[in-house]
C-alpha positions as CSV (number, residue, x, y, z in Angstrom):
1,M,0.0,0.0,0.0
2,T,1.5,3.3,-1.1
3,V,0.1,6.3,0.8
4,V,2.4,9.0,-0.5
5,R,3.8,8.6,-4.0
6,S,7.3,9.8,-4.8
7,T,8.1,12.4,-7.4
8,L,11.5,10.7,-7.9
9,P,12.3,7.8,-10.3
10,D,12.8,4.4,-8.6
11,S,16.6,4.5,-9.0
12,A,16.8,7.9,-7.3
13,R,14.3,6.8,-4.5
14,E,16.6,4.0,-3.4
15,V,19.7,6.3,-3.2
16,V,17.8,9.1,-1.5
17,G,15.9,6.7,0.8
18,E,19.2,5.2,2.1
19,A,20.8,8.6,2.5
20,L,17.9,10.0,4.5
21,Q,17.3,7.0,6.7
22,S,21.0,6.7,7.5
23,T,21.1,10.4,8.3
24,L,18.1,10.1,10.5
25,V,19.8,7.3,12.4
26,D,23.0,9.3,12.8
27,L,21.1,12.5,14.0
28,V,19.0,10.6,16.5
29,G,22.2,8.9,17.8
30,V,24.0,12.3,18.0
31,S,21.1,13.7,20.1
32,L,21.2,10.7,22.4
33,I,25.0,10.8,22.8
34,G,24.7,14.5,23.5
35,K,22.1,14.0,26.2
36,Q,24.0,11.1,27.8
37,A,27.0,13.5,28.0
38,H,24.8,16.3,29.2
39,W,23.5,14.3,32.1
40,N,26.9,12.8,33.1
41,I,29.5,15.6,32.6
42,V,31.7,16.5,35.6
43,G,34.6,18.9,35.8
44,P,35.5,22.6,36.1
45,R,33.8,23.4,32.7
46,F,30.6,21.6,33.6
47,R,28.3,24.5,33.2
48,S,29.5,25.9,29.8
49,I,29.8,22.4,28.2
50,H,26.5,21.3,29.8
51,L,24.8,24.3,28.0
52,Q,26.7,23.7,24.8
53,L,25.5,20.1,24.7
54,D,21.9,21.4,24.7
55,E,22.7,23.2,21.4
56,V,24.1,20.1,19.8
57,V,21.1,18.0,21.0
58,S,18.6,20.7,19.8
59,T,20.4,20.9,16.4
60,A,20.4,17.1,15.9
61,R,16.7,16.8,17.0
62,S,15.6,19.6,14.7
63,F,17.4,18.2,11.7
64,S,16.2,14.7,12.4
65,D,12.7,16.0,12.1
66,T,13.5,17.8,8.9
67,V,15.2,14.7,7.4
68,A,12.3,12.4,8.4
69,E,9.8,14.8,6.9
70,R,11.8,15.0,3.7
71,A,11.7,11.3,3.4
72,A,8.0,11.2,4.1
73,A,7.4,13.9,1.4
74,L,9.2,11.7,-1.1
75,G,7.0,8.6,-0.2
76,L,9.8,7.1,1.8
77,P,8.5,6.2,5.3
78,P,11.2,7.1,7.9
79,D,11.9,4.6,10.6
80,G,12.8,6.2,13.9
81,R,11.9,3.2,16.1
82,P,14.3,2.6,18.9
83,E,15.2,-0.9,17.7
84,T,15.9,0.5,14.2
85,I,18.1,3.3,15.6
86,A,20.0,0.9,17.9
87,A,20.6,-1.7,15.2
88,A,21.8,0.8,12.6
89,Y,23.8,3.2,14.7
90,T,27.6,3.1,14.0
91,L,28.9,6.4,15.2
92,P,31.2,6.6,18.3
93,G,29.3,5.8,21.5
94,S,29.5,7.1,25.1
95,K,30.7,5.2,28.1
96,S,28.4,4.9,31.1
97,G,28.7,6.8,34.3
98,W,30.4,10.2,34.9
99,I,32.4,11.6,32.1
100,R,35.1,14.3,32.6
101,D,34.6,17.5,30.8
102,D,37.6,17.1,28.5
103,E,36.5,13.5,27.7
104,V,33.0,14.9,26.8
105,V,34.6,17.4,24.4
106,R,36.6,14.6,22.7
107,L,33.6,12.4,22.5
108,I,31.4,15.0,20.9
109,V,34.2,16.1,18.4
110,E,34.7,12.4,17.4
111,T,31.0,11.8,17.1
112,L,30.4,14.9,15.0
113,E,33.5,14.2,12.8
114,A,32.1,10.7,12.1
115,A,28.6,12.0,11.3
116,I,30.1,14.8,9.1
117,G,32.2,12.2,7.1
118,R,29.1,10.1,6.5
119,L,27.1,13.1,5.5
120,R,29.8,14.1,2.9
121,E,29.5,10.6,1.4
122,R,25.7,11.1,1.2
123,I,26.1,14.5,-0.4
124,D,28.1,12.9,-3.2
125,A,25.6,10.1,-3.5
126,T,22.6,12.3,-3.8
127,E,24.1,14.9,-6.2
128,K,22.3,13.5,-9.3
129,A,19.6,11.5,-7.6
130,D,18.0,14.5,-5.8
131,P,19.7,17.9,-5.6
132,V,17.0,19.1,-3.1
133,T,18.0,16.3,-0.6
134,Q,21.6,17.0,-1.4
135,D,21.1,20.7,-0.4
136,L,19.4,19.6,2.8
137,L,22.4,17.4,3.6
138,I,24.8,20.2,2.8
139,G,23.0,22.5,5.3
140,I,23.1,19.8,8.0
141,T,26.8,19.3,7.4
142,A,27.5,23.0,7.7
143,E,25.8,23.2,11.1
144,L,27.4,20.1,12.5
145,E,30.8,21.4,11.4
146,K,30.1,24.6,13.3
147,Q,29.1,22.6,16.4
148,R,32.3,20.4,16.0
149,W,34.5,23.5,15.7
150,M,33.0,25.1,18.9
151,F,33.6,21.8,20.8
152,E,37.1,21.4,19.4
153,A,38.0,24.9,20.6
154,E,37.0,23.9,24.1
155,N,40.0,21.7,24.5
156,W,42.6,24.1,23.2
157,P,45.5,24.0,24.2
158,R,44.9,21.0,26.5
159,D,45.6,18.3,23.8
């Protein structure tokens, strides 16, 4: 049963569907990693990083909604069920328990770098299949790069 028909040809739908679903998984994962760190951060920079983590989480959640709605608009039902996210998530994960502020910064930088790398692959993959989706992925990448930069600057010159 097809409820929403796609305006894309079948070959493009497959490429775009994979790009959007994988991006949805990554963004939901980034938001969960961000919240885990937000709840468990300790150290002298607790307050500033705690607040900065809220920005990352908000960004990831907002873009995950945009990505899911883009998929739905193209007749590609997004799958954000917990079991789907858990099974498909491949970005760096967080340890349990308290996490020192400098470790949180490293974790977020690594997680965002991995997400950005995957987004760049999807940008290339969607170039011909659907420039509108490609443009969306470019915008997400730009914002995640900004967030990564702000977190990376937190650990200078400590590393």
